[in-house]
C-alpha positions as CSV (number, residue, x, y, z in Angstrom):
1,M,78.5,185.0,171.8
2,K,75.2,184.2,173.4
3,V,72.0,183.5,170.9
4,V,68.8,183.9,172.6
5,V,65.5,183.1,170.4
6,L,62.0,183.8,170.2
7,A,59.3,181.3,169.9
8,G,55.5,180.2,169.8
9,P,52.5,181.6,167.5
10,E,52.1,184.5,166.2
11,S,50.2,187.3,168.0
12,S,52.7,186.2,171.3
13,G,54.6,188.8,171.7
14,K,57.7,187.5,169.8
15,S,58.7,190.8,167.5
16,W,57.5,193.6,170.4
17,L,60.2,191.5,172.9
18,A,62.9,190.7,171.0
19,A,62.7,194.5,170.5
20,E,62.6,195.1,174.1
21,L,65.6,193.2,174.7
22,Q,67.5,194.6,172.0
23,A,66.6,197.8,173.8
24,H,67.7,196.7,177.6
25,F,70.8,194.4,176.7
26,G,72.1,196.2,173.3
27,G,73.3,193.2,170.8
28,L,72.3,192.8,167.3
29,M,68.5,191.6,166.5
30,V,67.6,189.6,163.3
31,G,63.7,189.8,162.2
32,E,61.5,187.1,160.6
33,Y,62.8,187.0,157.1
34,V,59.2,185.6,156.3
35,R,57.7,189.1,156.8
36,Y,59.8,190.4,154.4
37,F,59.0,187.7,152.0
38,I,55.5,188.7,152.2
39,D,55.9,192.0,151.4
40,E,58.2,191.6,148.4
41,Q,56.1,188.9,146.8
42,Q,52.5,190.5,147.4
43,R,51.0,187.0,147.3
44,D,50.0,184.3,150.3
45,T,53.1,181.8,150.2
46,T,53.0,178.3,148.9
47,L,55.2,175.0,149.9
48,A,57.3,175.5,147.1
49,D,58.6,179.4,148.8
50,I,59.5,177.6,152.0
51,P,63.1,176.8,150.9
52,A,63.5,180.6,149.9
53,I,62.2,182.1,152.9
54,A,64.3,179.3,155.0
55,R,67.4,180.1,153.3
56,G,66.7,184.2,153.6
57,Q,66.2,183.5,157.4
58,L,69.6,181.5,157.3
59,D,71.4,184.1,155.7
60,W,70.1,187.0,157.8
61,E,71.4,184.5,161.2
62,D,74.5,184.0,159.4
63,A,75.4,187.4,158.4
64,A,74.3,188.0,162.3
65,R,76.8,185.7,163.3
66,A,79.8,186.6,161.8
67,E,79.7,190.3,163.2
68,Q,80.3,188.3,166.6
69,P,77.9,190.4,169.0
70,E,77.9,189.6,172.7
71,L,74.4,188.9,172.3
72,L,72.4,187.6,169.5
73,I,68.4,187.8,169.0
74,L,66.6,186.4,166.5
75,D,62.8,187.4,166.5
76,T,62.3,183.5,165.2
77,H,64.5,180.2,163.5
78,L,63.6,177.9,161.2
79,L,61.4,175.9,163.8
80,T,59.2,178.7,162.8
81,N,59.4,178.1,159.2
82,K,58.6,174.2,160.2
83,L,56.2,174.3,162.0
84,W,54.3,177.2,159.8
85,S,54.6,175.2,156.8
86,Q,53.3,171.6,158.7
87,T,50.1,174.1,159.4
88,L,49.8,175.5,156.5
89,F,51.1,173.1,153.8
90,G,51.0,169.2,155.5
91,D,54.8,169.2,154.9
92,Y,58.4,170.6,155.0
93,P,61.1,170.1,153.2
94,A,63.2,167.9,155.4
95,W,66.9,169.9,155.6
96,L,64.8,172.2,157.4
97,D,65.8,169.2,160.5
98,D,69.0,169.5,159.9
99,E,69.8,172.6,159.6
100,L,68.0,173.5,162.9
101,L,69.6,171.0,165.2
102,A,73.4,172.5,163.0
103,R,73.1,175.8,164.7
104,H,73.6,176.7,168.6
105,Y,71.2,178.4,170.7
106,D,71.7,179.0,174.1
107,L,68.5,180.3,175.2
108,H,64.7,179.8,173.7
109,L,62.2,182.5,175.2
110,L,59.2,180.5,174.0
111,L,55.9,182.4,174.1
112,S,52.2,181.2,175.4
113,P,49.7,183.0,173.5
114,E,47.5,182.5,176.2
115,D,46.9,185.7,178.3
116,V,47.5,188.4,175.6
117,E,45.3,189.9,172.5
118,W,45.3,188.4,169.1
119,S,45.9,191.0,166.6
120,A,45.8,191.1,162.9
121,D,48.6,192.9,160.9
122,G,48.0,191.5,157.4
123,Q,49.9,188.7,157.7
124,R,48.9,186.5,160.8
125,C,46.3,184.1,160.2
126,Q,45.3,181.7,163.6
127,P,43.0,184.0,165.5
128,E,41.6,180.9,167.6
129,L,43.6,180.4,170.7
130,A,43.3,177.0,170.1
131,D,44.8,177.3,166.7
132,R,47.9,179.2,168.1
133,Q,47.7,177.0,171.5
134,A,48.7,173.6,169.4
135,F,51.6,176.1,167.8
136,F,52.9,176.8,170.8
137,Q,53.0,173.0,171.7
138,G,54.2,171.6,168.6
139,S,57.2,173.9,169.2
140,L,57.4,172.7,173.3
141,D,57.1,169.6,171.8
142,W,60.7,170.2,169.5
143,M,62.5,171.7,172.4
144,Q,61.9,168.6,174.7
145,L,62.6,166.4,172.4
146,H,66.0,167.6,171.3
147,Q,66.6,169.0,174.8
148,Q,66.6,172.8,173.6
149,S,67.8,175.3,176.5
150,R,63.9,177.2,177.3
151,V,62.1,179.3,179.3
152,V,58.2,179.4,178.6
153,I,57.1,183.1,179.2
154,R,53.4,183.9,179.9
155,G,51.7,186.5,181.1
156,D,50.2,190.0,180.6
157,W,53.3,192.3,178.7
158,E,54.9,193.3,181.9
159,A,55.1,189.8,183.1
160,R,56.4,188.7,179.6
161,R,58.8,191.7,179.8
162,R,60.0,190.5,183.2
163,V,61.3,186.9,182.8
164,A,62.2,186.9,179.4
165,F,64.8,189.9,181.3
166,A,65.5,187.7,183.9
167,A,66.2,185.0,182.2
168,V,68.7,186.5,179.6
169,E,70.4,188.1,182.4
170,R,70.9,184.9,183.3
171,L,72.4,183.8,180.5
172,L,74.8,186.9,180.4
173,N,76.1,186.4,183.7
174,H,76.5,182.3,183.8
């Protein structure tokens, strides 16, 4: 099983690209639990919600891993929960670090916020490019610090698709 994670700031195309990858390569895709959580709760999240959101994401990921697909595509992982918690609340549950590093991810596709328009969807809250760039940088810093395999995805939608498809193709043929 090869595990690909889409990472980066909101409105950079993670969900779209995850669906494109699944349509092209097959495999199993895991969505973003926090979106489900917000839809169910019908309120803004708080720092006290982060453990439940993170555990929900882990449960979805673990259920997908148990199916042993050839390709597992994760629309997000705990790094996003950690960075959002830091951004919104100035803190995060420390156990997120251990859980994140305890799992193996073959490839991170890190999407840049540049070259694509931000779009509101009722859950997004960073319309300013500088805020999304800071989130991107936090993601990149963590991946570099922990020597995570990654490909940075930039450009317009077609360029993003092309670079991501090539990276996943290399992973699957390696």
